[in-house]
C-alpha positions in Angstrom: 51.9 13.4 9.2 50.2 16.3 7.6 46.4 16.8 7.5 46.2 16.7 3.7 47.5 13.1 3.9 44.7 12.2 6.3 41.9 13.7 4.2 41.5 10.7 1.8 41.4 8.3 4.7 38.8 10.4 6.6 36.7 10.7 3.4 36.8 7.0 3.0 35.8 6.3 6.6 32.9 8.8 6.3 31.7 7.2 3.1 32.0 3.7 4.5 29.9 4.7 7.5 27.2 6.3 5.3 27.0 3.2 3.1 27.0 0.9 6.1 24.0 2.8 7.5 22.2 2.5 4.1 22.6 -1.2 4.1 20.7 -1.4 7.5 17.6 0.3 6.1 14.6 -1.6 4.8 13.9 -0.6 1.2 10.2 -1.5 1.7 9.9 1.2 4.4 9.5 4.3 2.2 8.3 7.2 4.4 5.1 8.7 3.1 4.3 12.4 3.6 0.7 11.4 3.9 1.1 9.4 7.1 -1.0 11.3 9.7 -3.0 13.2 7.0 -6.4 12.8 5.5 -6.8 10.7 2.4 -6.8 13.0 -0.6 -10.2 13.7 -2.2 -11.1 11.3 -5.0 -13.9 9.5 -6.7 -13.3 6.5 -8.9 -15.8 4.4 -11.0 -16.4 0.9 -9.9 -14.3 -1.8 -11.5 -17.1 -4.2 -12.0 -20.5 -3.1 -13.5 -22.4 -4.4 -10.5 -19.9 -2.8 -8.0 -20.0 0.5 -6.2 -17.7 3.4 -6.9 -14.9 4.1 -4.6 -14.7 7.6 -3.0 -12.8 9.3 -0.2 -16.0 9.5 1.7 -16.1 5.7 1.9 -12.9 5.9 4.0 -14.6 7.9 6.8 -16.5 6.3 9.6 -14.8 2.9 9.8 -11.3 1.5 9.8 -10.2 0.7 6.3 -7.5 -1.2 4.5 -6.9 0.2 1.0 -5.0 -2.2 -1.3 -3.5 -0.9 -4.6 -3.2 -3.7 -7.1 -3.3 -4.7 -10.8 -3.9 -7.9 -12.7 -0.5 -7.5 -14.5 1.3 -7.4 -11.1 3.0 -10.7 -10.1 3.5 -9.7 -6.4 -0.2 -8.8 -6.3 -1.0 -12.4 -7.1 1.3 -13.6 -4.3 -0.4 -11.4 -1.7 -4.0 -12.1 -2.8 -4.6 -15.2 -0.7 -3.5 -13.2 2.3 -6.2 -10.6 1.5 -8.8 -13.3 1.1 -7.8 -14.7 4.5 -7.9 -11.2 6.1 -11.4 -10.6 4.7 -12.6 -13.9 6.3 -10.9 -13.3 9.7 -12.0 -9.7 9.9 -15.5 -9.3 8.3 -15.9 -6.0 10.1 -12.8 -4.5 8.3 -13.6 -2.4 5.3 -11.2 -3.9 2.7 -11.1 -1.8 -0.4 -9.2 -2.2 -3.7 -7.8 0.4 -6.0 -7.1 -1.1 -9.4 -4.2 0.8 -10.7 -3.5 1.4 -14.5 -5.2 -1.8 -15.5 -7.5 -3.0 -18.2 -11.0 -3.4 -16.8 -11.7 -6.8 -18.4 -8.5 -8.3 -17.2 -8.9 -7.0 -13.7 -12.5 -8.3 -13.4 -11.4 -11.7 -14.8 -8.5 -11.8 -12.3 -10.9 -11.2 -9.4 -13.3 -13.8 -10.8 -10.6 -16.4 -11.0 -8.8 -15.6 -7.7 -11.7 -14.4 -5.6 -12.7 -10.9 -4.5 -11.9 -9.9 -1.0 -12.8 -6.3 -1.5 -16.1 -4.6 -0.5 -15.5 -2.1 -3.3 -12.9 -1.7 -6.1 -12.3 1.6 -7.8 -10.7 1.8 -11.2 -7.8 4.2 -11.5 -7.0 3.8 -15.2 -4.8 6.8 -15.5 -3.2 6.4 -12.1 -4.1 9.9 -11.0 -5.4 8.8 -7.6 -2.4 6.6 -7.2 -0.2 9.7 -7.8 -2.2 11.7 -5.2 -1.7 8.9 -2.7 2.1 8.8 -3.5 2.0 5.3 -4.9 5.4 4.1 -6.2 4.1 0.9 -7.8 1.9 -2.0 -7.0 1.1 -3.6 -4.7 0.8 -1.0 -1.9 -1.4 -1.0 1.1 -2.7 1.7 3.3 -4.3 1.5 6.8 -6.8 4.3 7.3 -8.5 5.2 10.6 -12.2 6.1 11.1 -11.5 9.8 10.5 -10.0 9.1 7.1 -6.4 9.6 8.3 -3.7 7.4 6.8 -2.0 5.7 9.7 0.3 3.2 7.8 1.6 2.5 4.3 3.3 -0.6 3.1 5.1 -0.7 -0.3 5.3 -4.2 -1.8 3.4 -7.4 -1.3 1.9 -8.2 2.1 3.3 -11.2 4.0 1.8 -13.3 6.7 4.4 -11.9 9.2 3.6 -8.3 8.3 -0.1 -8.9 8.7 0.4 -10.7 12.1 3.1 -8.4 13.5 2.2 -5.0 12.2 -1.0 -4.5 10.4 -3.5 -6.5 12.5 -2.2 -5.1 15.8 -2.6 -1.6 14.3 -6.2 -2.5 13.2 -6.9 -3.7 16.7 -5.7 -0.3 18.1 -7.8 1.7 15.7 
């Protein structure tokens, strides 16, 4: 049998192996070039009038969890009770919110109805800070160490299992 007759078979096998490997990957695990790097410089106005602004400097000196959310985001509503529970279990954790491309009134109302687990919420109306952080969409969550270095990024809604098995053990180590 000639080599030219085997080429289509070899190409098919190669493609099948490549596609098979792709099916084993987790689409929520999107590598971030910011892992291991300092949070980009930013300063956002507070979402609520009685709140404090959110700045890069707030992420230095203590371990922080930065949650990117919006009132128009269905999965954000799903994960919200988990954030409330995390805030109760870990009062020493600095839990911060970045309200992404949202209307101020709706976002404030959303927190008023569902509860506010955040110590500060910054308003990123144009999404520029989200772009600087490499946000693909909402919700996304970042774990940031005391030096302001991003140690973990999760794309999509948090789950109880993810908090228990990945995020909280990481928080304990930091």
